[in-house]
C-alpha positions in Angstrom: -13.7 22.7 114.6 -15.5 24.1 111.5 -15.6 22.2 108.2 -13.8 23.9 105.3 -15.6 26.2 103.0 -14.4 24.8 99.7 -12.5 21.9 98.3 -13.0 18.1 98.9 -15.1 17.3 101.8 -15.6 13.7 103.0 -18.1 11.7 105.1 -15.2 11.0 107.5 -14.8 14.8 107.9 -18.3 15.2 108.5 -18.6 12.2 110.9 -15.6 13.7 112.8 -17.3 17.0 113.4 -20.9 16.0 113.9 -20.6 12.3 115.1 -23.7 11.0 113.5 -22.1 8.2 111.1 -21.5 7.8 107.6 -24.8 8.3 105.8 -26.2 11.6 104.8 -29.6 10.7 105.8 -28.3 10.3 109.5 -28.0 14.2 109.5 -31.6 15.0 108.8 -32.8 17.5 111.4 -29.4 17.9 113.0 -28.5 21.4 114.3 -25.6 23.2 112.7 -23.7 26.5 113.4 -21.5 28.7 111.4 -18.4 30.6 112.9 -20.5 33.8 112.7 -23.2 32.2 115.0 -25.8 31.5 112.5 -27.6 28.3 112.9 -30.0 26.1 111.3 -30.9 22.5 110.5 -30.0 20.1 107.9 -33.1 19.5 105.6 -35.1 16.2 105.7 -35.0 16.3 102.0 -31.9 15.7 99.8 -28.6 16.4 101.6 -25.4 16.8 99.7 -21.9 16.9 101.0 -21.8 20.6 100.0 -24.5 21.4 102.6 -21.8 20.9 105.2 -19.3 23.5 104.0 -18.5 26.0 106.7 -20.7 24.3 109.2 -19.8 23.1 112.8 -21.6 21.1 115.5 -21.1 23.6 118.3 -22.0 27.2 119.0 -19.0 29.2 118.4 -20.2 31.6 121.3 -20.7 29.1 123.8 -16.9 28.7 124.7 -15.7 27.9 128.3 -14.5 30.5 130.6 -10.9 31.4 130.9 -8.6 30.5 133.8 -8.2 33.1 136.5 -5.4 34.1 138.7 -5.8 32.9 142.4 -4.9 35.4 145.0 
């Protein structure tokens, strides 16, 4: 899931996506992705809730394979 790009965002939303707890400092250096495949790391400086807009914990291009038909 990707976090929303606007509106209210909470630590519970962020923790549900990334799983690193409820303190912003727990996310320093954590890898993030966007739906377009861009990636980066949360800064080791000041992190704010708005830094998480549009971010996701997983690579959107690394999905699993589809099911096939057995002959």
